[in-house]
Each structure stands twice: as structure tokens, then as C-alpha cells.
N, C-alpha and C positions, 0 to 999 in steps of 0.2 A: 756135335749139335751146331746147327747153324748159328753164326754169330748174332745175326739178327734177333733170333730167339732168345739167346743169352741176354742180350741188351734188354729185351722186354722183360725178361725174368728178373733182372737185376734192379729194374725200375719199377717193381711192384709198388703198389700203393702202400704207404707206411714206410717205405725205405727212406732213409735219411738222405741219401744221395740223389734221391729223386726229388726230394724237397728242396734241398740246396740248389740243385741245378734249376728247378722251376723257379725258385726265388730269384736268383741271379738273372735268369731269362726275362722274369717279370720286371723286375727293377729296371734292367737294361731298356726293356720295351717302354716302360713309363717315362723314364728319363729322355729317351728319344722323342716320345710323344710331346712332353712339355718343354723340351728345348734344355733342359738342365743336364747337360752331359758330364761326365767325370772331369773333363778339362774346365768347364764353367765353374764347377764347385771348387776346383782347386784355386781358380782365380778370385772367387768370391772369399774364400778363406784368407788368402793372402791380403786382399784389400781390407777385410775387417782387422787383421792384425795391424796393418799399417796405420789405419785410422785410430785404434786403440793407442798405439805408441805416440802417435802425434798428439793426441789428447793429454796423455800422461806428460808429456815433455813440455806442452804449454803450461799445464798447472804448475810443474816445477818452476818453470821460469817466472811465471806470475807471483808465486809465493816468494821467490827469492828477491824480486824488484819491489813488492810492497813494502812499505816503511813499516817498522814495528810499531805495535799499538802502544799508546801511552799508558804507563801504569795507572790504575784508579786507585785512590786512596781507599783504605778500609772503611766500609760503611757508606761510601759515596758511589752513586750509580750514574753513569753517564747519561745525559738526556739526548735523545736523538733530536737532530735539527731537521725540520721538514720545511723546505723551501727558504726564502729569505724573510727576515723580520720586515713588519709592514712599515716600520720607520725607525731610523736610528735615533738613540738616545739624545736628547737636546742638553748642550752644556749649561751649566747654572749662569744665570745672569749676574754679573758683579754688581756689588752695592756699595755704598758710601755712607758712613754714619756722620751726622752734623749736629753740632751743639751751637745754640744761639742764646746770648744773653743780652739784657738791654743796656740802659745808659750806664756809663762808668766815668767817674771823676775820682781823682785821687788827692784832693786837696787844691790849694791855690798857692800862688807865690809866697815862699818862706813859711808855709803852714802844711806841711806834709806829715805823713805818719813817722814817727822816731825810727821805727824797725822797718822802714821801707814799704812800698805799696803792696809787694808781695805778702806782707804779713796780714793784709786785710781780707785774704781769700782762704785762709787755712782751713776754714770750716766748711768750705764747698769745693775744695779741691779735686776730690775724688769724683765730683759731678761734671768736671770739665775735660773727660778724657773721651776723645772720639777721633775720628779720622780728620775732622775739620771743625775746629771750635773757634768761634768768632763772637765779637761783641761790637757795640758802639762806642768808640773812643771820643768821648765828649770833652777834650781837654788838648791844649797844646803841650808838646813835650819840649822842655828845655828850662832855661833860667833868663830868658829875656824879658825886659819890661813889658808888661800888659798894656794894651793901648785901646781895646774895644770900648770900654765905658770911660765916659767923661767923669771928672771928679764929682761925687755926690749925685751922680745920675741915679734916679730912681728905677727899680725893677730892671737893672742891668746887671748880668753876672758874667764873670770872665774866670776861666780855670787854666791852671798849667800845673804840670808835675814835672820832676826831674827826667832827663833822657834815659836814666836807668830803669824807669817805669817799664819800657818795652822789653827790657830783659827779663824783668820779673814776670811780665805777662806771658812771654815765651816760657819760662820755666813752670808757669801755672798751667800751661796746657794750650795756650793760644796759639792760632795758627795764622790768624788774619784778622783785621779790624776795619770797621767802617769810619771813615773821617769825614763824611758828608753830614754835616750838621751846623747849627748856629754858633758853634765855638770854633770854627775852622781857623777865624782871624783873631782869636783873643790875644795874641802877640803879633799881629800883624803878618805881613807876607814872609818876614823873617821867621817868625813862629812857626809858619806853615812849612818852610824849608827845613826848620830844625826838627820838627815832628817827622818828616818823611826821612831825614838822615837817621834819626834814632831808630825808627822802625827798620830801616834797610840794615843798620848795624847788628840789630837783634834778630834779623833773618825773619820778620814779621811781614806778611803780605798785608796790603792796604788797598782800599778800593774808595771811590767817591769823588776824586778829582773830576773837573769838566771832561768828558769824552773819555774817561777811564774804563778800560775793561781790565780786569786782573785775572789772568789764567793760571791755574795750577792743576796738578794731577794728584789723585788719590785712587788706590787700587786699580791702576791702569785706566782710570777714567778721567778725561779731560773735563775741568769745571771752569765756568766763568763767572766772576764775581762783579756785580755792578751796584753800587751805592748812589742813592739820590736824596735830595734834600731841596727844600723850596728857596733857594738862594742861587744867585748867578755866579758865585765863587766856587760853588760845588756843581756836580752834575745836576741840573736843574730839573725837578720833578714837575714844575708848573709847566714846562713845554713837553706835553705828554707825547706829541708826534716825534719829537727829538729822541724821547726816551724810548719808544717803541722802536725807533730806527737803531738805536744803539743795541737794544736787546736782539733785533734780527742779525745785526752784525755779529753779535757774540754767539748766537744760535748757528752760525756757518762754521764757526771754528771750535765748538765744544759740544761735548754730549748732555752736560748739565749746565742749565743758567739758574743762577740763584741771584734775586734782586733784594736789595736792602733799602728801605725807605725810612727816613727820618722825618717825621711830619705830624701834623695835627696840633690842636690847642694843647695846653698843659694844666695839670693839676686835677683836684677832686672832680671838678666839673666835667672833665673832658675824657671821661671813660667810654663813652659812646661813640660808635662811628656813625656818622650821618652823611646822607647824599650832600653833595655841594662842597664849596669851598669853607675851610675853617680858618678862623682868624684868632690871634693871640698878641696882645699889645700892639694892635693895629697892623700886624704883620699878616700877609697871606700865607697860611701854613698848608696850602694844598687840598686837592680833593682826593682822600685817599681811596675810595671806592673807584672813581675813574682811573686814577693812576693804577692801582694794583691789578684790576681787570684789564686795563689796557696793555700791561706788560706781559701778562699771562697769554692774552690773545696774540701777542707777538712772538711768544715762544719761551718765557720764563716758566721753569719748574716749580719754584718755591719762592714765596715772598715773606720776609720777616721785617718787623718793625720795630722803632724806638721812637722817642720823642716826647709823647704826653707825660713821662715819669709815673704813669699809672698803668696798670693792666687793661688791655682791651680783649675784644672777644676774638675768636678764631674761626674763619670762614672757609668752607669748600668752594672752590669755583673751578668748574670744568674739569674736576677731578684733582686739582691742585690746592695745596694748603696755603692759606694767608694767615699769618699770626700778626695782628695789627700792632701790638705793643706788648713787650715783656716787662714794662715798667723799669723801676731802678734797679740796677744790680749792685752797684757799689758807688757810695757818695761820701767821702770822708769829709765831714763837716759842711758838706755843700748841698744836701737834699733834705726836704722835709720828711719827718719820720712819724708823723701823725696820722692816723687812719690808713686809707687805701694806698697812700704813697709809699708805704712800708712794706706793702704786700706785693710780692713779686715772685718770679719763677724763672727756671732754666728750661729752655726747649730742646729736646732731643728728636730728631727726624732722621730716618734711613730711606734712601732714595736708591732705585737701581739705575742701571746705565741707560735706561730709556726714559728716565725722569718719572718713573712711576713710584707713587708712595708706598712704602713697604710697611712700615711701622713708625710710631711716634709715641712720645710721652713728655710730660713735665715733671720736674722737681720743685715743689712748693718752697718758698723762701719768705723770709721775714727780715728786713734790715734791722738791725740792733744798733743803738748809739755806738759810736759816733757815724754810723752809715755802713756798718759791716753785715754783709749777707751771712745768714745762717739758716740751716734747715728748719722749716716750719712744722712743729708737731701737730698743730691744728690743720694743716694743709688747706688753708683758707683760699689759696690761689685757685683751687679746683672749682669749688662752688661759685666762686666769683666769675671766672671765666665761662663757665657754663651758663650762667644767668644773662652775661653780657651777650653771648653769641646767640642764645634764644631770641633776646629782645631786638638785637640789630639785624639778624639775618633769617629768622624764621626756622620753621622745621626744616626745610629742604637744604638751607644754605649752612645752618650752624653746625660746627664741628663739636662733637660732644667728648668730654674727657671722664673716664671711669673713675670710680673712687680710688682705684689703685693708680690713677695718674696717666693710664693710656688713652692715647688719642683714638677714637673709634672712627672707621672709614665711614664715608657717606653711603 
């Protein structure tokens, strides 16, 4: 049989050989038509294998180089951080606590407390703890002859206490005293020098000499202390422009400026702060309103007063506290103990490094014979200061003290 016929017979429909040949022929034809030749297919396969290998290798390297995740404590879930915080946390502003008491005397020549001046403050010692405790030292320190008053001179008083009084004050918690007052020269210029020497030996700071600015630091805050009184032998508060200039000088070198004034008339009739000059025994005792407002305008952050031997009102001025008088703090056989002259208080104020008032309070006292401060169960100072503040400074200027003794912000 001719071969051609055999080939045709073998390739009858349904014959697998025919289908296979036909399939190879069709695929080959389609591959040629589309451009995907067997060679191209091989190249594609090789490329895909290479790409997969590269991706696997990159993943292994990245995993190896990535730092291990920090373990998370049980029950704690990490919080994802999205972007940067809008602002960093602000550090807390440092503060300083200040305690101020009024007039302090510890007897007179050869008439001192048998157990020492420190024995007079036992009942209030716990109230004297602060970063900076201060008071008005209205006495000369030493054992020199007193020379201010002439023999049998009426209405003239002079005070002196032993040098060791400075050590007692330091042990009781005091860090500084004001020496600008009408008793600076009770023992003359020698007594003034003796007082400074005793304070220096006890490591007590003092302020109030003409032109004096006393610097110290508490809690990393630099503080300037300035004391004034209406006499030329002290830093003179009668010269308000000079006082303002001294405050501005202190302001350039300190973060906080604290001013102490010893001013005003004395006694039961001197509780109110009035505009204009005050006089006592013919002496010009200053204009407290003009002085205190002037030094705050110049940069003072706090003004505290003494001198009248009675409590006076508290005032807010431009956001700063003025405590015009804390009355008598201690007066061993030297101060009157009848009526309002025996009502007293301790002032506590906290300021921040910007000079802003943070909080404040008073501890009410009453002086007991022979002039010893004790806590007052009746807390009379609170009502008295509130009444005086309202009367003298009105609703907008008066500082109010709560029943618990807290000074409320204006």
C-alpha cells in the first residue's frame, strides 16, 4: 500500500497520534504568532526564579539587621506613636517658701530672759520652718551702753540683747533679719557694728543698711532682700525714687526681689493704712501706700511690713501681695499686751521663680506675758486682717483670708 495512504489511515480522526501532532503543530503555530517561542519561555522562567531568589535574600538580610523588639510586660500593650508630639512637656517651675514675722525684741540691758531668747519661741518654733524665714530685729545685739535716749526722756525706748541672740534665732529657723528700723542706733554706731558682727558669726543674713542689697539663693532661685525705714541711717524709704532705683538694681541681678518696710504710726490707733504721710511723736514715718506701690512698680515681687506694733491689712497690687504689718512677734517686757497689740500672726508665702504668688497663709498668734508668742485658739488675726483689708483697700484690692487661714488670690 502506498505510504501516503498508510499515513492517511494512521491519522484517522480519533487517533491519538493525530491529536498529539495536531496539538504540537497548533501550539507551535500560536507561539510563533504571539512571539512566545520556547526560548522566550525559558528566559521568562529563569527571570522569575532570579527575582524570587532576590526577594527572599533581601527579606533574610532585613530580618537579620532589624533590632529585636523590646519585650512588653504582661498586661501592657505598646501604644503606636503617630507623628511627633505637638509640644514637649514643660519642666516644673521652682518655688521658694517664705515666712515673715513682725517686730522682735528680747529685752533690754541686763533684763534678758533667764533661759535665753530662744526660750521665748518654743511654742511657735514649728511655724518658723521654710526656705527663707525672716523677721524685723528691733534691737541692738551686744552688751554696750545704750545711748539713744537721754535720761528721763519721755516716750523714748531703747532695746538691746546679747550677741548670742543671733545664734538662738538661727537655731529657731531664721535665715535673715531686717535691721532697718528706729532702733538701729540704740547703742550708737558701736552697737550697729556689734549687731552686724553677731549676725555674721551666727550665719544670719541681714538687710536694711543704706544702699544694701542682700543676695541669697534658695532652691536654685537667686533672691534679693531690701529693707527700708524712714530714717537716714537706714535705707531711707522717704526717698522713694532712690528706693525704686535700688529695687531696679536688685532686679537686674536676682530672680526674686523681696522688700521689707518698717513704717507707719504706732499703737492701737495705727491699724489703718491711709494715703499720705504718717507721723508719730513728731517723726515722719513715711507714706506706706506710695512706697509699697512704687517699689512694686520698680520690680519688687513681695512687700512685707512691720513698725506699727499692730496688725494691718493685706493688699493685692498688680498681682503682688503687700502685708503692711504683722504686729508684734516677740517683746520680752518691752511691748504692750492689752487689746490689739497682743494680736499677731506669722505670714507664709510661696512664690515661684517668676515672682508669681503660688499660695499663702497666716498662723494666728497672741502674745502672752511677758511678751511670748503662742498659737491663738480664737484665731482673731484672721477676722481682724480681713476687716482692715476691706476697709482700707476695697473689694478689688483687699486680700481675703479664709477661715482656715489661707490667703485667697485676687
